[in-house]
C-alpha positions as CSV (number, residue, x, y, z in Angstrom):
1,X,0.0,0.0,0.0
2,X,1.2,3.6,-0.7
3,X,-0.5,5.2,2.3
4,X,1.0,8.5,3.7
5,X,-0.1,10.0,7.0
6,X,0.7,13.7,7.7
7,X,-0.3,15.8,10.7
8,X,-0.8,19.6,11.0
9,X,0.2,21.7,14.0
10,X,-3.0,20.4,15.9
11,X,-2.5,16.7,15.1
12,X,-5.2,16.6,12.5
13,X,-4.5,13.6,10.2
14,X,-4.0,14.4,6.5
15,X,-4.1,11.1,4.5
16,X,-2.8,10.4,1.0
17,X,-3.2,7.1,-0.8
18,X,-3.3,5.6,-4.4
19,X,-7.1,5.2,-4.8
20,X,-10.5,5.7,-2.8
21,X,-10.5,2.1,-1.4
22,X,-6.9,2.4,0.0
23,X,-7.8,5.8,1.4
24,X,-10.9,4.5,3.1
25,X,-8.5,1.8,4.7
26,X,-6.2,4.6,5.8
27,X,-9.2,6.6,7.3
28,X,-10.2,3.6,9.2
29,X,-6.7,2.8,10.5
30,X,-5.8,6.3,11.6
31,X,-9.1,6.7,13.3
32,X,-8.5,3.4,15.3
33,X,-5.1,4.6,16.3
34,X,-6.2,8.0,17.4
35,X,-9.7,7.0,18.9
36,X,-9.7,3.3,19.7
37,X,-11.7,3.6,22.9
38,X,-14.3,5.9,21.3
39,X,-14.6,3.5,18.3
40,X,-15.1,0.5,20.5
41,X,-17.6,2.2,22.7
42,X,-19.6,3.2,19.6
43,X,-19.4,-0.4,18.2
44,X,-20.7,-1.8,21.4
45,X,-23.5,0.8,21.6
46,X,-24.6,-0.2,18.2
47,X,-24.6,-3.8,19.2
48,X,-26.2,-3.3,22.6
49,X,-23.3,-4.7,24.5
50,X,-22.1,-1.7,26.5
51,X,-23.3,-2.8,29.9
52,X,-20.9,-5.8,29.7
53,X,-17.9,-3.5,30.3
54,X,-19.4,-0.2,31.6
55,X,-21.9,-1.6,34.0
56,X,-25.6,-1.5,34.9
57,X,-26.1,2.1,34.0
58,X,-25.9,1.2,30.3
59,X,-28.4,-1.5,30.5
60,X,-31.3,0.6,29.4
61,X,-29.6,1.7,26.2
62,X,-28.5,-1.9,25.5
63,X,-32.0,-3.2,25.9
64,X,-33.3,-0.5,23.5
65,X,-30.6,-1.2,20.9
66,X,-31.5,-4.9,20.9
67,X,-35.2,-4.3,20.8
68,X,-35.0,-1.7,17.9
69,X,-32.7,-4.1,16.0
70,X,-29.9,-1.8,15.2
71,X,-27.2,-4.4,14.3
72,X,-29.7,-6.5,12.3
73,X,-30.9,-3.2,10.4
74,X,-27.2,-2.4,9.6
75,X,-26.7,-6.0,8.2
76,X,-29.8,-5.5,6.1
77,X,-28.6,-2.1,4.8
78,X,-25.2,-3.5,3.9
79,X,-26.8,-6.5,2.0
80,X,-28.8,-4.1,0.0
81,X,-25.7,-1.9,-0.7
82,X,-23.8,-5.0,-1.8
83,X,-26.7,-5.7,-4.3
84,X,-27.2,-2.2,-5.6
85,X,-23.7,-0.5,-5.3
86,X,-21.0,-3.0,-4.7
87,X,-18.3,-0.5,-5.2
88,X,-19.4,1.5,-2.3
89,X,-20.0,-1.6,-0.2
90,X,-16.3,-2.5,-0.9
91,X,-15.3,1.1,0.0
92,X,-17.1,0.7,3.4
93,X,-15.5,-2.7,3.9
94,X,-12.1,-1.2,3.3
95,X,-12.7,1.3,6.1
96,X,-13.7,-1.5,8.5
97,X,-10.5,-3.4,7.5
98,X,-8.5,-0.2,8.3
99,X,-10.2,0.0,11.8
100,X,-9.2,-3.6,12.5
101,X,-5.6,-3.0,11.4
102,X,-5.1,0.0,13.7
103,X,-7.3,-1.1,16.6
104,X,-4.8,-3.1,18.6
105,X,-2.2,-0.2,18.5
106,X,-4.8,2.3,19.4
107,X,-6.1,0.2,22.3
108,X,-2.5,-0.1,23.8
109,X,-2.4,3.8,23.9
110,X,-5.8,4.1,25.6
111,X,-5.9,3.4,29.4
112,X,-9.7,2.9,29.3
113,X,-9.2,-0.6,27.9
114,X,-7.2,-1.7,30.9
115,X,-9.5,0.1,33.4
116,X,-12.6,-1.8,32.2
117,X,-11.0,-5.0,31.1
118,X,-12.2,-4.4,27.6
119,X,-10.5,-6.4,24.8
120,X,-10.6,-4.8,21.3
121,X,-13.1,-6.6,19.1
122,X,-13.4,-7.0,15.4
123,X,-15.3,-4.6,13.1
124,X,-17.5,-6.2,10.4
125,X,-18.3,-4.4,7.1
126,X,-21.7,-3.6,8.4
127,X,-20.3,-2.0,11.7
128,X,-19.8,1.5,10.3
129,X,-23.5,1.4,9.2
130,X,-24.6,0.3,12.7
131,X,-22.6,3.1,14.3
132,X,-24.4,5.6,12.0
133,X,-27.7,4.2,13.0
134,X,-26.9,4.2,16.7
135,X,-25.8,7.8,16.4
136,X,-29.0,8.8,14.7
137,X,-31.7,6.7,15.9
138,X,-33.0,9.2,18.4
139,X,-32.1,12.2,16.1
140,X,-35.7,12.7,15.0
141,X,-36.8,12.8,18.5
142,X,-39.6,10.1,18.2
143,X,-39.9,10.1,22.0
144,X,-41.5,13.6,21.7
145,X,-44.6,11.7,20.5
146,X,-44.8,10.0,23.9
147,X,-44.6,13.4,25.5
148,X,-47.3,14.8,23.4
149,X,-49.4,11.8,24.3
150,X,-48.7,12.6,28.0
151,X,-49.7,16.3,27.5
152,X,-52.9,15.4,25.6
153,X,-53.9,12.9,28.4
154,X,-53.1,15.3,31.3
155,X,-54.1,18.7,29.9
156,X,-56.5,17.9,27.1
157,X,-56.3,17.4,23.3
158,X,-56.2,21.2,22.7
159,X,-52.8,21.4,24.4
160,X,-51.1,18.6,22.5
161,X,-48.6,20.8,20.8
162,X,-48.2,23.3,23.7
163,X,-44.6,22.5,24.3
164,X,-43.7,22.2,20.5
165,X,-40.2,23.5,20.2
166,X,-36.6,22.4,19.7
167,X,-36.6,19.8,22.7
168,X,-34.2,18.9,25.4
169,X,-32.6,16.1,23.6
170,X,-32.8,17.3,20.0
171,X,-29.7,18.0,17.9
172,X,-29.7,21.3,16.1
173,X,-27.2,23.4,14.3
174,X,-26.5,26.8,12.8
175,X,-25.5,27.1,9.1
176,X,-25.2,29.9,6.7
177,X,-23.9,30.7,3.2
178,X,-22.7,34.1,1.8
179,X,-22.7,34.3,-1.9
180,X,-19.7,35.8,-3.7
181,X,-21.5,39.0,-4.4
182,X,-21.4,39.7,-0.6
183,X,-17.8,38.7,0.2
184,X,-14.6,40.6,0.0
185,X,-13.1,37.9,-2.3
186,X,-15.9,37.5,-4.7
187,X,-16.3,33.8,-3.8
188,X,-18.8,32.2,-1.4
189,X,-18.3,31.4,2.2
190,X,-20.1,28.5,3.9
191,X,-20.1,28.4,7.7
192,X,-21.8,27.1,10.8
193,X,-21.6,24.8,13.8
194,X,-23.5,21.6,14.7
195,X,-25.0,21.4,18.2
196,X,-24.9,18.1,19.7
197,X,-24.4,16.6,23.1
198,X,-20.7,17.3,23.8
199,X,-18.7,14.1,24.2
200,X,-15.1,13.5,25.1
201,X,-13.7,12.6,22.7
202,X,-15.6,14.7,20.3
203,X,-18.3,13.4,18.0
204,X,-16.5,15.1,15.0
205,X,-13.1,14.3,13.6
206,X,-11.2,16.8,11.5
207,X,-9.5,15.0,8.7
208,X,-8.2,15.3,5.1
209,X,-8.7,12.6,2.6
210,X,-6.5,12.8,-0.6
211,X,-6.1,10.5,-3.6
212,X,-5.8,11.1,-7.3
213,X,-9.5,11.2,-7.6
214,X,-10.0,14.0,-5.0
215,X,-8.6,16.0,-2.1
216,X,-11.1,16.8,0.6
217,X,-11.0,18.3,4.1
218,X,-13.9,18.1,6.5
219,X,-15.5,16.7,9.5
220,X,-16.0,12.9,9.8
221,X,-18.0,10.9,12.3
222,X,-15.5,8.4,14.0
223,X,-16.5,5.0,12.8
224,X,-17.9,6.1,9.5
225,X,-16.0,6.6,6.3
226,X,-16.0,9.8,4.3
227,X,-17.4,13.1,5.2
228,X,-21.1,13.0,5.3
229,X,-22.1,16.4,6.8
230,X,-19.3,19.0,6.3
231,X,-16.6,19.1,3.5
232,X,-14.6,21.2,1.2
233,X,-13.2,19.5,-1.9
234,X,-11.6,22.7,-3.2
235,X,-14.0,23.5,-6.0
236,X,-17.2,22.9,-3.8
237,X,-18.1,23.0,-0.1
238,X,-21.1,21.7,1.6
239,X,-22.7,21.8,5.1
240,X,-25.9,20.6,6.8
241,X,-28.2,21.3,9.7
242,X,-31.0,19.1,11.2
243,X,-34.1,19.7,9.1
244,X,-36.3,18.8,12.2
245,X,-38.4,16.6,9.8
246,X,-40.5,13.9,11.3
247,X,-39.7,10.5,9.6
248,X,-40.3,7.9,12.4
249,X,-43.5,6.6,13.6
250,X,-44.8,4.9,16.8
251,X,-47.7,2.5,16.6
252,X,-49.8,1.3,19.5
253,X,-49.8,-2.5,19.2
254,X,-52.0,-5.3,20.5
255,X,-50.1,-8.5,21.0
256,X,-50.9,-12.0,22.2
257,X,-49.0,-15.1,23.1
258,X,-49.7,-18.2,21.0
259,X,-50.0,-21.8,22.2
260,X,-46.5,-22.6,20.8
261,X,-44.9,-19.6,22.7
262,X,-44.9,-17.3,19.7
263,X,-46.4,-13.8,19.3
264,X,-49.1,-12.4,17.1
265,X,-49.9,-8.8,16.5
266,X,-53.2,-7.2,15.6
267,X,-53.0,-5.2,12.4
268,X,-55.3,-4.0,9.6
269,X,-55.8,-7.5,8.5
270,X,-56.5,-8.9,12.0
271,X,-54.1,-11.2,14.0
272,X,-50.9,-11.9,12.1
273,X,-47.5,-13.6,13.3
274,X,-44.9,-11.4,14.7
275,X,-41.2,-12.3,14.7
276,X,-39.9,-13.0,18.2
277,X,-36.7,-14.2,19.8
278,X,-34.8,-13.8,23.0
279,X,-31.4,-12.1,23.5
280,X,-29.3,-11.8,26.6
281,X,-27.7,-8.5,27.7
282,X,-24.6,-9.1,29.8
283,X,-24.0,-6.6,32.7
284,X,-20.7,-6.1,34.3
285,X,-21.1,-6.8,38.1
286,X,-24.8,-7.8,37.7
287,X,-27.1,-10.4,36.5
288,X,-27.7,-10.7,32.8
289,X,-31.0,-9.3,31.4
290,X,-33.1,-11.4,29.1
291,X,-34.8,-9.4,26.3
292,X,-37.7,-10.7,24.1
293,X,-37.2,-9.0,20.8
294,X,-40.5,-8.7,19.0
295,X,-41.2,-7.2,15.5
296,X,-44.6,-6.7,14.0
297,X,-45.3,-5.6,10.5
298,X,-45.0,-2.1,11.5
299,X,-41.6,-2.4,13.2
300,X,-39.7,-3.5,16.3
301,X,-41.5,-3.4,19.7
302,X,-39.8,-0.8,22.0
303,X,-42.1,-0.8,24.9
304,X,-44.4,-3.2,26.6
305,X,-43.9,-6.1,28.9
306,X,-44.5,-9.4,27.0
307,X,-47.0,-11.8,28.6
308,X,-45.8,-15.4,29.0
309,X,-49.0,-17.4,29.2
310,X,-50.6,-18.8,26.0
311,X,-53.6,-16.6,24.9
312,X,-52.5,-13.7,27.2
313,X,-52.6,-10.3,25.6
314,X,-50.5,-7.2,26.2
315,X,-49.9,-3.7,24.5
316,X,-46.8,-2.0,23.5
317,X,-45.3,0.5,21.0
318,X,-43.5,-0.4,17.8
319,X,-41.1,1.9,16.0
320,X,-41.2,2.3,12.2
321,X,-38.1,3.8,10.8
322,X,-36.9,4.3,7.4
323,X,-33.7,2.1,7.2
324,X,-35.5,-0.8,8.7
325,X,-38.3,-0.6,6.2
326,X,-36.2,0.2,3.0
327,X,-32.8,-1.5,3.8
328,X,-31.1,1.8,2.9
329,X,-29.1,4.4,4.9
330,X,-27.9,6.6,2.0
331,X,-24.2,5.5,2.2
332,X,-24.2,5.6,-1.6
333,X,-23.9,9.4,-1.2
334,X,-20.6,9.3,0.8
335,X,-18.1,8.6,-2.0
336,X,-19.9,10.6,-4.4
337,X,-19.7,13.6,-2.1
338,X,-15.9,13.2,-1.9
339,X,-15.6,13.3,-5.7
340,X,-18.0,16.3,-6.1
341,X,-16.7,19.3,-8.1
342,X,-19.8,21.4,-8.3
343,X,-23.0,22.0,-6.5
344,X,-24.7,19.9,-9.1
345,X,-22.5,16.9,-8.1
346,X,-23.5,17.5,-4.4
347,X,-27.1,17.8,-5.4
348,X,-27.0,14.5,-7.3
349,X,-25.1,12.7,-4.5
350,X,-27.7,13.8,-1.9
351,X,-30.6,12.6,-4.0
352,X,-29.7,9.2,-2.6
353,X,-29.5,10.4,1.0
354,X,-31.8,8.8,3.6
355,X,-31.1,9.5,7.3
356,X,-31.0,11.8,9.1
357,X,-33.0,14.3,7.1
358,X,-31.0,17.6,6.6
359,X,-31.1,21.0,5.2
360,X,-28.0,21.4,3.0
361,X,-26.1,24.5,1.9
362,X,-23.4,24.3,-0.7
363,X,-21.4,26.5,-2.9
364,X,-18.8,26.1,-5.6
365,X,-16.0,28.2,-7.3
366,X,-18.1,28.7,-10.4
367,X,-20.8,30.7,-8.5
368,X,-23.2,27.7,-8.1
369,X,-25.3,27.7,-4.9
370,X,-27.4,25.1,-3.4
371,X,-30.1,25.2,-0.6
372,X,-32.2,22.1,-0.2
373,X,-33.6,19.3,2.1
374,X,-32.0,15.8,1.7
375,X,-33.3,12.6,3.1
376,X,-36.3,10.2,3.1
377,X,-39.5,11.4,4.7
378,X,-42.4,8.8,4.5
379,X,-45.9,10.0,3.2
380,X,-48.6,9.1,5.8
381,X,-51.4,10.6,7.9
382,X,-50.8,13.8,9.8
383,X,-51.8,12.0,13.0
384,X,-48.6,9.8,12.7
385,X,-46.5,12.8,13.1
386,X,-48.1,14.0,16.3
387,X,-48.6,10.9,18.6
388,X,-48.5,7.1,18.6
389,X,-51.3,5.8,16.3
390,X,-53.3,2.5,16.3
391,X,-51.4,-0.3,14.4
392,X,-54.8,-1.8,13.2
393,X,-56.1,1.3,11.3
394,X,-55.1,1.2,7.6
395,X,-55.1,5.1,7.5
396,X,-51.7,5.1,9.3
397,X,-49.8,3.0,6.8
398,X,-46.9,4.5,4.9
399,X,-47.2,5.5,1.2
400,X,-45.2,3.7,-1.4
401,X,-42.9,6.7,-2.1
402,X,-41.2,9.4,0.0
403,X,-42.4,12.9,0.2
404,X,-40.9,15.4,-2.3
405,X,-38.3,17.4,-0.6
406,X,-38.2,21.3,-0.6
407,X,-35.4,23.4,-2.2
408,X,-35.0,27.1,-2.5
409,X,-33.1,29.8,-4.4
410,X,-30.5,31.7,-2.5
411,X,-31.8,35.2,-2.7
412,X,-30.2,38.5,-1.3
413,X,-26.7,36.9,-1.4
414,X,-27.2,34.9,1.8
415,X,-29.0,31.8,3.2
416,X,-29.5,30.7,6.8
417,X,-30.4,27.2,8.3
418,X,-30.9,27.0,12.0
419,X,-33.6,24.4,12.6
420,X,-36.3,27.0,12.5
421,X,-39.7,26.6,10.7
422,X,-38.8,27.5,7.1
423,X,-37.7,25.4,4.2
424,X,-38.5,22.1,5.9
425,X,-41.7,23.3,7.5
426,X,-44.0,20.9,5.5
427,X,-41.9,17.9,6.9
428,X,-42.1,18.4,10.6
429,X,-43.9,19.4,13.7
430,X,-41.5,20.8,16.2
431,X,-38.9,23.4,15.2
432,X,-36.5,25.6,16.9
433,X,-37.7,29.1,17.7
434,X,-36.7,31.6,15.0
435,X,-34.2,33.4,17.2
436,X,-31.0,32.0,16.0
437,X,-32.0,32.1,12.4
438,X,-33.2,35.6,12.6
439,X,-30.1,36.8,14.5
440,X,-27.7,35.1,12.0
441,X,-29.7,36.7,9.0
442,X,-29.5,40.1,10.8
443,X,-25.8,39.9,11.3
444,X,-25.1,38.8,7.7
445,X,-27.2,41.6,6.4
446,X,-25.0,44.2,8.1
447,X,-22.0,43.7,5.7
448,X,-21.4,43.3,2.0
449,X,-17.7,42.4,2.1
450,X,-17.5,39.3,4.3
451,X,-14.2,37.6,5.0
452,X,-13.6,34.2,6.7
453,X,-12.3,36.0,9.7
454,X,-15.4,38.3,10.1
455,X,-17.6,35.3,9.4
456,X,-16.1,33.3,12.3
457,X,-17.2,36.1,14.7
458,X,-20.9,35.3,14.0
459,X,-20.3,32.0,15.9
460,X,-19.6,34.0,19.0
461,X,-22.8,36.1,19.2
462,X,-24.5,35.9,22.5
463,X,-27.5,38.1,22.0
464,X,-30.4,36.3,23.8
465,X,-33.6,37.1,21.9
466,X,-35.5,34.5,23.8
467,X,-35.2,36.6,26.9
468,X,-37.7,39.1,25.5
469,X,-40.9,37.6,26.9
470,X,-39.6,37.2,30.3
471,X,-38.2,40.7,30.4
472,X,-41.6,41.9,29.2
473,X,-43.3,40.1,32.0
474,X,-40.7,41.5,34.5
475,X,-41.5,45.0,33.2
476,X,-45.2,44.4,33.4
477,X,-44.9,43.3,37.0
478,X,-44.0,46.8,38.1
479,X,-41.9,47.6,41.1
480,X,-44.8,48.6,43.4
481,X,-45.0,46.5,46.4
482,X,-41.6,44.7,45.6
483,X,-39.1,44.5,48.4
484,X,-36.1,46.8,47.7
485,X,-33.7,44.0,46.7
486,X,-36.3,42.6,44.2
487,X,-37.0,46.0,42.8
488,X,-33.2,46.2,42.3
489,X,-33.1,42.9,40.5
490,X,-35.8,44.0,38.2
491,X,-34.2,47.3,37.4
492,X,-30.9,45.6,36.5
493,X,-32.6,43.2,34.2
494,X,-34.6,45.8,32.4
495,X,-31.2,47.7,31.8
496,X,-29.4,44.5,30.8
497,X,-28.1,44.2,27.1
498,X,-29.5,40.7,26.7
499,X,-26.0,39.3,26.1
500,X,-25.2,35.8,27.7
501,X,-21.5,36.6,28.1
502,X,-19.6,34.1,30.5
503,X,-18.4,37.0,32.6
504,X,-21.7,38.8,32.7
505,X,-23.2,39.3,36.2
506,X,-26.4,40.5,34.7
507,X,-26.7,37.3,32.5
508,X,-26.2,35.2,35.6
509,X,-28.9,37.3,37.3
510,X,-31.2,36.6,34.5
511,X,-30.6,33.0,34.5
512,X,-31.3,32.9,38.3
513,X,-34.7,34.6,37.8
514,X,-35.5,32.5,34.8
515,X,-34.8,29.4,36.8
516,X,-37.1,30.5,39.6
517,X,-39.8,31.2,37.3
518,X,-39.4,27.8,35.5
519,X,-39.5,26.0,38.8
520,X,-42.7,27.8,39.9
521,X,-44.4,27.2,36.5
522,X,-43.5,23.5,36.6
523,X,-44.9,23.3,40.1
524,X,-48.2,24.8,39.1
525,X,-51.3,22.7,39.9
526,X,-52.3,22.6,36.2
527,X,-49.3,20.5,35.4
528,X,-49.7,17.9,38.1
529,X,-50.5,15.2,35.8
530,X,-47.2,15.7,33.9
531,X,-45.2,15.3,37.1
532,X,-46.0,11.6,37.3
533,X,-43.2,9.2,36.2
534,X,-43.8,8.4,32.6
535,X,-44.6,4.6,32.0
536,X,-41.8,4.3,29.3
537,X,-38.2,3.0,29.3
538,X,-35.6,5.2,30.9
539,X,-33.8,5.7,27.7
540,X,-36.7,8.1,26.7
541,X,-36.7,10.1,29.8
542,X,-34.8,13.1,28.6
543,X,-37.9,13.9,26.4
544,X,-40.3,13.3,29.2
545,X,-39.2,15.4,32.1
546,X,-41.7,18.3,32.8
547,X,-39.0,20.7,34.1
548,X,-36.8,21.0,31.1
549,X,-39.8,21.0,28.9
550,X,-41.1,24.1,30.8
551,X,-37.8,25.8,30.5
552,X,-37.6,25.5,26.9
553,X,-41.2,26.4,26.3
554,X,-41.0,29.3,28.6
555,X,-41.7,31.9,26.0
556,X,-45.0,30.2,25.1
557,X,-46.1,29.5,28.6
558,X,-45.5,33.2,29.7
559,X,-48.0,34.4,27.1
560,X,-50.4,31.6,26.5
561,X,-51.2,28.1,27.7
562,X,-53.1,26.7,30.7
563,X,-51.5,28.7,33.4
564,X,-53.7,31.8,34.1
565,X,-52.3,35.2,33.4
566,X,-52.7,36.3,37.0
567,X,-50.7,33.2,38.2
568,X,-47.9,34.0,35.6
569,X,-47.7,37.6,37.0
570,X,-47.5,36.3,40.6
571,X,-44.9,33.7,39.7
572,X,-42.7,36.3,38.1
573,X,-42.9,38.7,41.1
574,X,-42.2,35.7,43.5
575,X,-39.1,34.8,41.4
576,X,-37.9,38.4,41.6
577,X,-38.4,38.3,45.4
578,X,-36.6,34.9,45.7
579,X,-33.6,36.1,43.9
580,X,-33.5,39.4,45.5
581,X,-33.6,37.8,48.9
582,X,-30.7,35.4,48.3
583,X,-27.0,35.7,47.6
584,X,-26.2,37.8,44.5
585,X,-25.9,35.3,41.6
586,X,-22.4,34.7,40.2
587,X,-21.4,35.6,36.7
588,X,-23.1,33.3,34.1
589,X,-20.0,31.3,33.4
590,X,-19.5,30.4,37.0
591,X,-22.6,28.1,36.9
592,X,-23.0,27.7,33.1
593,X,-20.2,25.3,32.8
594,X,-19.3,22.6,30.1
595,X,-20.6,19.1,31.1
596,X,-19.5,16.7,28.4
597,X,-20.6,13.0,28.4
598,X,-17.8,10.4,28.8
599,X,-18.3,6.7,28.6
600,X,-15.8,6.3,31.4
601,X,-16.0,9.5,33.4
602,X,-13.2,10.4,35.9
603,X,-14.6,9.6,39.4
604,X,-12.2,12.0,41.3
605,X,-14.0,14.9,43.2
606,X,-11.9,17.5,41.4
607,X,-12.7,16.2,37.9
608,X,-15.9,18.0,37.5
609,X,-14.4,21.3,38.5
610,X,-11.9,21.3,35.6
611,X,-14.5,21.9,33.0
612,X,-14.7,25.7,32.0
613,X,-17.5,28.2,32.1
614,X,-19.4,29.1,28.9
615,X,-21.1,32.1,27.3
616,X,-24.2,31.7,25.3
617,X,-27.5,30.1,25.9
618,X,-29.9,27.7,24.1
619,X,-31.3,30.2,21.7
620,X,-28.2,32.3,21.1
621,X,-26.2,31.8,18.0
622,X,-23.5,30.7,20.5
623,X,-25.9,27.9,21.5
624,X,-25.0,26.2,24.8
625,X,-27.9,24.4,26.1
626,X,-28.8,23.8,29.8
627,X,-32.0,22.9,31.8
628,X,-33.1,26.2,33.2
629,X,-34.4,25.9,36.7
630,X,-32.7,22.7,37.3
631,X,-29.1,23.0,36.2
632,X,-27.1,25.7,34.3
633,X,-24.6,23.1,33.2
634,X,-24.3,22.8,29.5
635,X,-24.2,19.3,28.0
636,X,-25.1,20.4,24.4
637,X,-23.1,23.0,22.5
638,X,-21.1,23.4,19.3
639,X,-19.6,19.9,18.5
640,X,-17.5,21.8,15.8
641,X,-17.3,25.1,14.0
642,X,-16.2,25.7,10.5
643,X,-15.8,28.4,7.8
644,X,-15.3,27.1,4.2
645,X,-13.7,29.6,1.9
646,X,-14.4,29.0,-1.8
647,X,-11.8,31.5,-2.7
648,X,-8.9,29.9,-1.0
649,X,-9.3,26.7,1.0
650,X,-6.3,27.6,3.3
651,X,-8.2,30.6,4.5
652,X,-10.9,28.3,5.8
653,X,-11.0,27.5,9.5
654,X,-12.3,24.7,11.8
655,X,-12.4,23.8,15.5
656,X,-13.6,21.0,17.7
657,X,-14.1,21.3,21.5
658,X,-11.1,19.2,22.5
659,X,-8.6,17.8,20.0
660,X,-7.7,15.5,17.3
661,X,-6.7,12.7,19.7
662,X,-8.9,10.6,21.9
663,X,-6.0,9.5,24.0
664,X,-5.7,11.3,27.4
665,X,-2.2,12.8,27.8
666,X,-1.6,13.1,24.1
667,X,-0.5,16.6,23.1
668,X,-3.5,16.9,20.8
669,X,-6.1,15.5,23.3
670,X,-7.5,18.9,24.2
671,X,-5.2,21.5,22.6
672,X,-8.1,23.1,20.7
673,X,-10.3,23.7,23.8
674,X,-8.8,27.1,24.5
675,X,-9.6,28.3,21.0
676,X,-13.1,26.7,21.1
677,X,-13.8,28.5,24.3
678,X,-12.7,31.9,22.8
679,X,-14.8,31.3,19.6
680,X,-11.7,31.1,17.4
681,X,-10.9,28.6,14.6
682,X,-7.7,26.7,13.8
683,X,-6.4,27.2,10.3
684,X,-7.1,24.6,7.6
685,X,-3.6,23.7,6.2
686,X,-3.5,22.0,2.8
687,X,0.1,22.6,1.7
688,X,1.8,19.2,2.1
689,X,5.1,20.9,2.6
690,X,3.8,22.5,5.8
691,X,2.7,19.2,7.3
692,X,4.8,16.8,9.3
693,X,4.9,13.3,7.8
694,X,4.2,10.5,10.3
695,X,6.7,7.7,10.2
696,X,5.6,4.0,10.3
């Protein structure tokens, strides 16, 4: 093989090989050497085997992964890929082979293997597809349908969509494009940042992939070949955000045990056999858990306790999701994106995309621009998108073809995508509030000579437009009758500039008052029925907690909803009094600190204190989400930031929260964190002469 590995000043791998298959092997191998622990955790998550080495806390996920049939669906998708596009299937296999080649070396460098007793396993050709499925199975937020069911039951049908907004566990992003007519160079800029739960190591990997057919820089998902979401080939660059489309359905199933121990499900044609078998989830330090995996004609059963006796009936929910139905993930698009030279190439490649459903922006050096939705959204009854629907009613079946996907022209020299209701509105139910999209559009409209450096500053904007309704309620409360300290809190907030800067005492004060309002609203008697524990598996709980839901729907609840206006006014005054009577809140960054997920967290008491304070807030362009009223800690933020310059790729920039290496103690484990905190970008270096060649 003629593989060469180079590194830039931040340890980012730049790979050069003779052909695409050899390059895919190199990508797998270097990823395994840099991130062996991360890769093996992701493989085990996809297979539902993490509790075997991480312990009982992971059992819920493993049970879900088994029941929803992630690994089997990945095998099914690979089999179809081998039939329809064997060249891409071989390319994916080459990546898995590369992972296997580098895994032992990578594991020797990663102390987590010894700490857990984990032995590196083997990656199959279907494993990258399983990792993609595992990463995105909850991306469309189907558990939100469980929440809406709870709301309708507790509050009434008219309130089903009361909390409809970018939810507590939804992944969102910012993205924008500035056409050449609005830049200093005359060539387009594409920029943005994906918002995900922050993980250490990070969920995106900066990498360069070069062979005679192409030379691409971008952000890869560790465990998956190519650059699905963000890339710059030189002549063309692309980026995505979550379209917030609804493309997964929950069906209420009636099931019964047959005399021979099998399972039947009641559908539109009456009782029909369902597939059923039992799997065992191993648990480190605990008893194994037996899981009966049941699949109806709609999809795998994800809730419901099976009955054992012949003739006994029970109920549950099945999940219908596109890759399970079609046997396709859209991996055919991945090598085509790498070879793209124009926006037309990107457009054609994404015609085959499946999941997740994304809004795409792209630009090329010839002035071509692209703004479209890519993915597979099934056509079905509107009720399917709102709540679980009866499996036995034919009206809830999927149509034979996916929905046509919207696209738009880029007008005014700019386009913005930030999960708000807009281009993808016909495809979904819940979208992010318009604040991020509107603010980005406003900032972009202020200049007609954008540069990469100026564009990067948009990432750092902390204006909190979502604060306006609460500030209006605070103003309406008046200061008459308020204790002196509470009146002082009120005055400070009404004079505040609305910026959620990490060093801002006023931002900290606003967060304290907001938290007090959220807690009181959540405690209101009208929501009593939503405080009961939800009768669903724990893996869905992030979507089902009342408190975070109230916090993220605060704008709506202050101005409409089931809480009477007089009670809202009283709650706001009580919150001002509570904060005024207590110790003055600290600056925002003192409590709004990074809280990344780690598969094997550091148990030492001082470990938590090392994570830094952050600026921004959920609806700021600098989006750093918390759970107002319950914790200011931020588990979701920019998993990467990028600016792609179509005039000169070396004037592009990128950043991840930590670093290129997943190995603790490596010089590049977290060397990008200081830049990420300041909202700065590391340079994209493409001159091979300025890179360091790796030996061996």
